[in-house]
C-alpha positions in Angstrom: -47.1 -75.1 -55.7 -48.8 -72.2 -54.0 -49.9 -73.1 -50.3 -50.8 -69.4 -49.3 -54.2 -69.8 -48.7 -53.6 -72.4 -46.0 -51.8 -69.9 -44.0 -54.9 -68.8 -42.5 -54.5 -64.8 -43.4 -55.8 -62.6 -45.9 -54.3 -60.5 -48.4 -55.7 -57.6 -46.3 -54.4 -58.4 -43.4 -50.9 -58.8 -44.9 -51.2 -55.2 -46.6 -52.2 -53.7 -43.5 -49.0 -55.0 -41.4 -47.0 -54.1 -44.7 -48.4 -50.7 -44.1 -47.5 -50.5 -40.7 -43.9 -51.4 -41.6 -43.8 -48.5 -43.9 -44.8 -46.2 -41.6 -42.4 -47.2 -38.9 -39.9 -46.9 -41.3 -40.5 -43.7 -42.5 -41.1 -42.4 -39.1 -37.4 -43.4 -38.0 -36.0 -42.0 -41.4 -38.1 -38.8 -40.7 -36.6 -38.8 -37.0 -32.7 -39.2 -38.5 -33.7 -36.1 -40.9 -35.1 -33.8 -38.4 -31.9 -34.6 -36.2 -29.4 -34.1 -38.9 -31.6 -30.6 -39.8 -31.2 -29.9 -36.2 -27.5 -30.4 -36.0 -26.5 -28.9 -39.1 -28.8 -26.1 -39.6 -30.7 -25.2 -36.7 -27.9 -25.8 -33.9 -25.1 -25.7 -36.2 -23.6 -22.8 -34.8 -23.8 -23.8 -31.4 -21.9 -27.0 -32.2 -19.3 -25.6 -34.1 -18.3 -23.3 -31.4 -18.2 -26.1 -29.1 -15.8 -27.9 -31.9 -13.8 -25.0 -32.1 -13.3 -24.5 -28.2 -12.4 -28.3 -28.3 -9.9 -27.5 -31.2 -8.8 -23.9 -30.6 -7.2 -22.7 -27.5 -6.6 -18.8 -26.2 -3.4 -18.7 -24.5 -3.4 -15.0 -23.0 -0.2 -13.1 -23.2 0.2 -10.6 -20.2 1.2 -6.8 -20.8 4.2 -5.8 -18.8 3.4 -3.6 -15.9 4.1 0.1 -15.7 7.2 1.2 -14.5 8.0 3.4 -11.1 10.3 6.4 -11.1 11.0 8.8 -8.4 10.9 12.7 -9.2 13.9 12.8 -11.1 13.2 9.6 -13.2 15.5 7.6 -11.5 13.8 4.3 -11.9 12.4 2.7 -8.2 10.4 -0.3 -9.9 11.1 -2.0 -13.2 10.3 -5.5 -15.2 13.0 -7.9 -16.8 12.5 -11.0 -18.8 11.7 -14.6 -16.9 10.8 -18.1 -18.4 7.9 -19.3 -17.1 6.0 -22.7 -17.3 2.1 -23.0 -17.5 -0.3 -26.0 -17.7 -3.5 -26.3 -19.4 -5.7 -29.4 -18.8 -7.7 -29.1 -21.6 -9.1 -32.5 -22.6 -6.7 -34.8 -20.6 -7.8 -37.7 -18.4 -6.4 -37.6 -14.7 -3.9 -40.2 -15.6 -2.5 -38.1 -18.1 -2.2 -34.9 -16.0 -0.1 -37.0 -13.7 2.0 -38.3 -16.4 2.9 -34.9 -17.7 3.2 -33.1 -14.1 5.5 -36.1 -13.3 7.7 -35.6 -16.5 7.8 -31.8 -15.8 8.6 -32.5 -12.0 11.5 -34.3 -13.1 12.9 -31.8 -15.6 12.6 -29.1 -13.6 13.7 -30.8 -10.4 10.7 -29.4 -8.4 8.6 -31.9 -6.4 5.7 -33.3 -7.9 3.6 -32.3 -5.2 4.7 -28.6 -5.3 3.2 -28.9 -8.9 0.2 -30.1 -7.9 -0.5 -27.9 -5.1 -0.4 -25.0 -7.4 -2.9 -26.8 -10.1 -5.1 -28.1 -7.4 -7.3 -24.7 -6.9 -8.4 -24.7 -10.7 -8.0 -28.3 -11.6 -11.8 -28.4 -13.1 -11.1 -25.2 -15.3 -10.1 -27.3 -18.2 -8.8 -24.6 -20.5 -7.3 -22.1 -17.8 -3.5 -21.5 -18.3 -2.4 -21.8 -14.6 1.8 -21.0 -13.8 3.5 -23.8 -12.4 6.8 -22.8 -12.4 8.7 -19.6 -12.9 12.0 -17.7 -13.5 13.6 -20.6 -14.9 16.8 -20.8 -16.6 17.1 -20.3 -20.4 18.4 -24.0 -21.1 15.7 -25.4 -19.1 13.1 -23.3 -21.0 14.5 -24.1 -24.4 15.0 -27.8 -23.5 11.4 -28.4 -22.0 10.2 -26.2 -25.2 12.0 -29.0 -27.4 9.6 -31.9 -25.4 6.5 -29.8 -25.8 5.1 -32.3 -28.4 5.4 -34.9 -25.5 3.8 -32.6 -22.8 0.1 -31.9 -23.7 -1.4 -28.8 -22.1 2.3 -27.5 -21.2 2.9 -24.1 -22.6 6.6 -22.3 -22.3 7.1 -18.6 -22.8 8.6 -15.4 -21.5 6.6 -13.0 -19.3 8.0 -9.7 -17.6 8.5 -10.0 -13.8 9.0 -7.3 -11.6 12.1 -5.8 -10.2 12.2 -3.5 -6.9 15.3 -1.7 -7.7 15.4 0.0 -4.3 14.8 -3.3 -2.8 13.5 -3.0 1.2 14.5 0.7 1.4 11.2 1.9 0.0 8.8 -1.6 0.3 6.3 0.1 2.4 5.8 2.9 -0.4 6.3 0.7 -3.2 4.2 -2.6 -1.8 4.7 -5.8 -3.6 2.5 -7.9 -6.3 1.6 -11.7 -6.1 -0.1 -14.0 -8.4 -4.0 -13.4 -7.9 -5.8 -15.0 -5.1 -9.5 -16.8 -5.0 -10.4 -13.3 -3.7 -8.9 -11.3 -6.2 -10.6 -13.3 -8.8 -13.9 -13.2 -7.3 -13.7 -9.2 -6.7 -12.5 -8.1 -10.6 -14.1 -9.5 -13.4 -11.1 -7.8 -15.4 -8.8 -10.6 -13.6 -8.1 -14.2 -14.8 -6.3 -16.8 -13.3 -2.3 -16.5 -13.5 -3.0 -12.5 -13.3 -0.2 -10.8 -10.8 -1.9 -8.1 -9.2 -0.6 -5.2 -6.5 -0.8 -6.4 -2.8 0.3 -3.5 -0.9 1.4 0.1 -1.4 1.7 1.8 -5.0 1.2 -1.6 -6.3 -2.5 -2.0 -5.2 -3.4 1.8 -4.8 -2.9 2.1 -8.7 -3.0 -1.4 -9.7 -5.7 -0.9 -12.7 -3.0 1.7 -13.7 0.1 -0.2 -13.6 -1.3 -3.5 -14.9 -1.9 -2.6 -19.0 -4.1 -4.6 -21.0 -3.5 -8.5 -22.0 -2.8 -9.5 -25.2 -3.0 -13.0 -26.3 -2.9 -15.9 -29.1 -5.7 -18.2 -30.9 -3.6 -21.6 -30.9 -5.1 -24.8 -32.6 -4.8 -28.0 -31.0 -4.9 -31.4 -31.8 -7.2 -34.0 -29.7 -4.4 -34.6 -27.3 -3.7 -30.8 -26.7 -0.6 -30.8 -28.7 -0.3 -27.4 -30.3 -0.4 -27.3 -34.3 -0.4 -23.6 -35.1 -1.1 -19.8 -34.0 -4.1 -18.6 -35.9 -4.3 -15.1 -34.3 -2.4 -13.0 -31.9 -3.5 -9.6 -30.4 -0.5 -7.7 -29.0 -0.5 -6.7 -25.2 -0.6 -3.0 -24.3 1.9 -1.9 -21.4 0.8 -0.4 -18.4 1.6 3.0 -17.3 4.0 4.1 -15.6 4.2 6.3 -12.2 6.5 9.4 -11.4 6.6 9.8 -7.4 7.3 12.8 -5.5 10.0 10.8 -3.7 13.6 11.8 -4.0 16.1 9.3 -4.0 18.8 11.0 -2.0 16.2 12.1 0.4 15.0 8.5 0.4 18.3 7.0 1.4 18.9 9.4 4.1 15.8 8.5 6.1 16.4 4.8 5.2 19.9 4.5 6.6 19.4 6.3 9.6 15.9 5.1 11.0 17.5 1.0 9.8 18.1 -0.5 12.9 15.2 1.3 15.0 11.6 0.0 15.2 10.0 3.5 14.0 9.1 5.7 11.0 10.7 8.9 9.2 8.9 11.1 6.9 10.1 14.1 4.7 7.2 16.5 3.4 7.7 19.4 0.9 5.2 22.1 2.9 4.2 23.9 -0.3 2.5 21.1 -1.9 2.0 17.9 0.3 4.6 16.1 -1.8 6.4 13.1 0.2 9.9 13.4 -0.4 10.6 10.6 1.6 9.3 7.7 3.8 11.1 4.8 5.8 9.2 2.5 7.9 11.3 0.1 9.8 11.4 -3.1 10.1 11.2 -3.3 6.8 10.7 -6.3 3.8 12.1 -7.4 0.4 9.5 -7.2 -2.0 11.7 -9.0 -4.4 11.2 -12.1 -2.2 7.3 -12.2 -3.0 8.5 -12.3 -6.8 11.4 -14.8 -6.8 9.8 -17.1 -3.9 11.3 -17.4 -0.6 11.8 -19.8 1.8 8.9 -21.1 4.6 10.9 -19.5 7.3 10.9 -15.9 5.4 7.4 -16.1 4.8 7.0 -17.1 8.6 8.5 -14.2 9.6 6.8 -12.1 7.3 3.4 -12.8 8.6 4.1 -13.9 12.3 6.9 -11.5 13.7 5.8 -9.2 16.5 8.0 -6.6 14.7 5.6 -6.4 12.0 7.8 -6.0 9.1 4.9 -5.7 6.6 3.2 -2.7 8.5 3.7 0.8 7.3 4.1 2.6 10.6 3.6 5.6 8.8 0.1 5.2 8.4 -1.2 2.0 9.8 0.2 2.6 13.7 -1.2 5.0 15.9 0.5 6.5 18.9 0.0 9.6 21.3 1.5 12.5 19.7 3.4 13.5 23.2 4.5 17.2 23.2 4.3 17.4 19.5 0.8 18.3 20.2 1.7 21.5 22.3 1.9 23.4 19.2 -2.0 22.7 18.7 -2.6 23.9 22.3 -0.7 26.8 21.8 -1.9 28.0 18.6 -5.7 27.3 20.1 -4.9 29.3 23.1 -3.3 32.1 21.2 -6.1 32.4 18.8 -9.1 32.5 21.4 -7.6 34.9 23.4 -6.9 32.8 26.4 -3.4 33.4 26.5 -1.0 35.9 24.6 2.8 35.7 23.8 3.5 37.4 27.2 1.3 35.5 29.5 3.0 34.2 32.3 2.6 30.7 34.0 4.4 29.7 37.2 5.8 26.0 36.6 6.4 24.6 40.2 7.0 20.8 38.5 3.2 20.0 39.0 -0.4 20.9 39.2 -3.1 19.6 41.5 -6.9 18.7 40.5 -9.9 17.8 42.4 -10.8 17.1 46.0 -7.9 14.8 46.3 -5.5 17.1 45.4 -4.4 14.7 42.3 -0.8 15.5 41.1 -0.1 15.8 37.4 3.7 16.5 37.1 5.9 18.5 34.6 8.7 16.3 33.2 10.9 18.8 35.1 10.3 17.7 38.6 11.7 21.0 40.1 9.8 23.1 38.0 10.4 25.5 35.3 9.7 28.5 37.3 7.6 31.3 35.7 7.3 30.9 31.8 6.2 32.3 28.7 5.1 30.9 25.5 8.4 30.8 23.6 10.3 29.4 26.6 7.6 27.1 27.4 7.4 25.6 23.9 11.7 25.6 24.0 11.6 23.4 27.5 8.8 21.5 26.4 7.1 22.6 29.7 4.3 20.5 30.8 2.7 22.5 33.5 2.4 25.6 30.9 0.3 23.5 28.5 -1.8 22.3 31.5 -2.8 25.7 32.3 -3.7 26.8 28.8 -5.4 23.3 28.0 -7.7 23.6 31.3 -8.9 27.4 30.2 -9.3 26.1 26.7 -11.6 22.7 27.9 -11.7 19.7 25.8 -14.0 20.7 23.3 -11.7 24.0 21.8 -8.9 21.6 21.7 -10.8 18.8 19.6 -11.4 21.5 17.4 -8.3 23.0 16.9 -6.7 19.3 16.8 -9.4 18.3 13.6 -8.5 21.8 12.0 -4.7 20.6 12.0 -6.0 17.0 10.7 -5.9 15.0 13.5 -8.5 12.3 13.7 -9.2 12.1 10.4 -7.4 10.3 7.2 -5.4 12.6 5.8 -6.1 10.9 2.5 -2.6 9.8 1.6 -2.3 7.6 -1.7 -1.8 4.7 0.0 -3.7 1.9 1.3 -4.8 1.0 4.9 -4.7 4.6 6.5 -5.8 4.9 10.3 -7.3 8.1 11.2 -6.3 8.3 14.7 -8.4 9.6 17.8 -9.1 13.2 18.9 -11.3 12.5 21.9 -14.2 14.8 23.5 -16.7 14.3 26.2 -19.3 12.5 24.2 -16.4 10.2 22.7 -15.8 8.9 26.3 -19.0 8.5 27.5 -20.4 6.7 24.5 -16.8 4.3 24.2 -16.0 4.3 28.0 -19.3 5.2 30.0 -17.7 7.4 32.0 -17.4 11.2 32.4 -14.8 13.9 31.3 -12.8 14.9 33.8 -10.2 17.8 34.5 -7.5 15.3 34.3 -8.5 14.0 30.8 -8.0 18.0 29.7 -4.4 18.3 30.8 -3.3 15.0 29.8 -4.8 15.9 26.2 -3.4 19.4 26.0 0.2 17.5 25.8 -0.9 14.9 23.6 -1.2 12.2 26.4 -4.1 10.1 27.3 -7.0 9.0 24.8 -5.2 11.0 21.9 -4.0 8.8 19.1 -2.4 10.3 16.1 -0.5 8.7 13.1 3.1 9.9 11.9 1.7 11.0 8.5 -0.8 13.5 10.5 1.8 14.7 12.5 3.6 15.2 9.0 0.9 17.0 7.6 0.6 19.2 11.0 4.1 20.1 10.8 4.1 20.9 7.2 0.9 23.2 7.9 3.1 25.2 10.5 5.8 25.1 7.9 3.7 26.8 5.3 2.0 29.2 7.0 -1.6 27.6 7.9 -2.3 25.4 4.2 -3.4 22.0 5.0 -2.1 20.0 2.0 -3.5 16.4 1.1 -0.2 14.2 1.7 0.5 12.3 -1.6 3.2 10.3 -3.6 2.0 10.2 -7.0 3.5 13.2 -9.0 2.2 12.3 -12.5 1.4 9.6 -15.0 3.1 8.7 -18.1 2.7 6.6 -21.2 4.7 4.1 -22.8 6.2 7.4 -24.9 7.0 8.9 -21.8 4.2 11.5 -22.4 2.4 13.0 -19.4 -1.6 11.8 -19.3 -2.5 13.0 -15.8 -0.4 15.5 -13.6 -1.2 15.3 -9.9 -1.8 18.9 -8.8 -1.5 19.6 -4.9 -5.0 19.3 -3.1 -5.5 22.2 -0.3 -8.2 20.6 2.5 -8.4 23.9 3.9 -6.4 27.2 4.8 -6.6 28.0 8.5 -7.3 31.5 9.4 -4.3 31.7 11.9 -3.0 35.4 12.7 0.6 35.7 11.2 1.8 37.0 14.5 0.5 33.8 16.4 2.3 31.2 14.0 5.7 33.1 14.3 5.2 32.9 17.9 5.2 29.4 17.7 7.7 29.0 15.0 10.1 31.0 17.7 9.2 28.6 20.1 10.5 25.7 18.0 13.3 27.6 16.7 14.4 27.9 20.5 13.6 24.3 21.1 16.8 23.8 18.8 19.0 26.5 19.7 19.2 25.8 23.7 16.0 23.8 24.6 15.0 20.2 24.2 15.7 19.8 20.6 19.5 21.2 20.9 20.6 17.6 19.6 19.5 18.4 16.5 21.4 21.4 15.9 23.2 22.1 12.5 25.7 24.1 11.7 24.5 27.1 9.2 21.3 25.4 9.3 18.3 27.1 10.7 16.0 24.7 12.0 12.6 24.9 13.8 11.9 21.6 15.9 10.0 20.3 18.6 10.6 17.0 20.7 8.0 14.3 22.4 8.3 11.8 24.4 5.2 9.6 24.5 4.4 7.8 27.8 3.3 4.0 26.9 1.8 1.3 29.3 3.2 -1.3 27.5 6.7 -0.4 27.4 9.5 2.0 26.9 8.4 5.9 25.8 8.1 6.5 22.6 10.6 9.1 20.9 9.5 12.1 18.4 11.2 14.7 16.5 9.3 17.0 14.3 11.0 20.1 12.5 11.0 22.2 9.4 14.1 23.7 7.7 15.4 26.4 6.8 13.1 28.4 9.0 12.4 31.2 6.3 10.8 29.6 3.2 11.1 25.6 4.7 11.7 23.4 1.7 11.0 20.3 4.1 9.1 19.2 6.9 10.8 16.0 8.7 8.9 13.6 11.1 10.9 10.9 13.0 9.2 8.4 15.5 11.0 5.9 17.5 9.0 3.3 18.9 10.1 2.3 22.7 13.2 4.9 22.0 12.7 6.7 25.2 13.2 10.7 25.1 12.6 12.4 21.7 15.5 14.9 22.6 17.9 12.1 23.0 16.9 9.7 20.5 14.7 11.0 17.8 16.5 14.3 17.6 20.0 13.1 16.9 18.6 10.6 14.2 16.6 13.7 12.6 20.1 15.6 12.6 22.1 12.8 10.7 19.3 12.8 8.5 19.0 16.4 7.7 22.8 17.2 7.4 22.7 14.2 4.7 19.9 16.0 2.9 21.4 19.4 2.6 25.2 18.7 2.6 24.3 16.2 -0.6 22.6 19.5 -2.2 19.5 17.1 -3.1 17.9 18.5 -6.5 14.9 20.0 -4.8 17.1 21.8 -1.7 19.6 24.0 -3.8 20.6 27.8 -3.8 19.0 28.0 -0.6 20.5 31.1 1.6 20.6 30.2 5.2 18.9 32.8 7.4 19.3 32.0 11.5 16.7 34.6 11.7 
């Protein structure tokens, strides 16, 4: 029996509630439909991209770094294939990451913590490939590849690894490479995690040229990060190669004879400014930075007082000592203050100021009456004291700057220092002191506040050798592509030509010739080789004197300018000159390709 009329609700009330319910149902359905449209149509591309990113991983394939050759195409730096292990966290949990790393650690016999240390910097960058082991054996690589289905996120592949074939002998020219640091990643958009970049020398100077363009693969993975298939592959483009001005035989001659001495030797082609050889010692083995080194080795390189990582040719500054006397001589002749026949009496010292302070010649008993040629040959300090006082510091500085002192040479290697050529304003601003005649006489013989790098001295001697053209020193000869085609030829760069009278240059060269024949450089004499040279002994408040010897040969039509500097070596004639003689004997007697069919002229 129907009792609805007894519920106390009218039919109208019931219908109203029913309509509200219908509205709620249709409203909810509308929301669902709108959400479906939003997900599938409006934001479909966005969520499809996210889905693909979780499904598709891009594995970069590094390009092969360009090679480095000497001028005769003898290979200096090469590449070799190496098995490496990489890890990408992807969507793995912390526990899964630990499990994978533990397994890899045991398999490769590498401490777990060591592997974690390599990934911790980029731990939250889920899809970045991080190199955790390199140069593993082929057997281990193959066995690990077989187990990759059990090791989500692990990738085993072959990558090119740098090989420095000349090793330590040319380390300060080549430099070395290492995996990019955080600073490297922040400094360039073109560098990715795991990339290898140049850290010193030519590797750093020409990093963009050598590095090439990476390729890569699009790899489909499942939810656990296990590779399923390769979707697309882009082949890498290998880097370009460098051909240097360096000559292997000259480089070996320099290195083998400088080795064991803290110092530097530089050989330059005076007609181009091309560096034929450059050896700085102590050195380092760039291959250790690739294959890994023991803790004590890294500590030595970074903390040793011998500074093995420092390129003394352009990063260290020394008083040029008596080598600078050629600048003083040219300045005096060109200014008309002296002539080749001017006579100055050396009594072993000069006295300056009201207190008669003595500035002594290295020959305490004096050289007697001297003209310029013999003053250079015997390196008479008093002669150049007198010339320097007549010139004054301004003219000395001007001529020093003309020859390249006090400015960067522009050599294509990083971290070059520019030295110092002082004057009155510099001393007043820097030391808050006036300029004294004592400062001038010190400067005239390459002492006092003047500082020079060995590469600046090499540039100066080359300028004397070629008759007054200041070339920018350079090591790159040309750049070639993978086919061996020349894509860049590095032409000699003339910084300036000095307007020096040929007769004045001839007089200075004669003084250098006589220095080798019977003067302070006689320990550099070589039978049947005409040689113009100059010794230098740089006073050093921190210890024993630095030893210099500079020269060029043959005297007519010079093919090589050579600088040897030995730190704390003592007298230039006793230490640096004999070392240079051994180098030159090897260079000329072995008939290097750049020095052939030379007519020796003793005049």
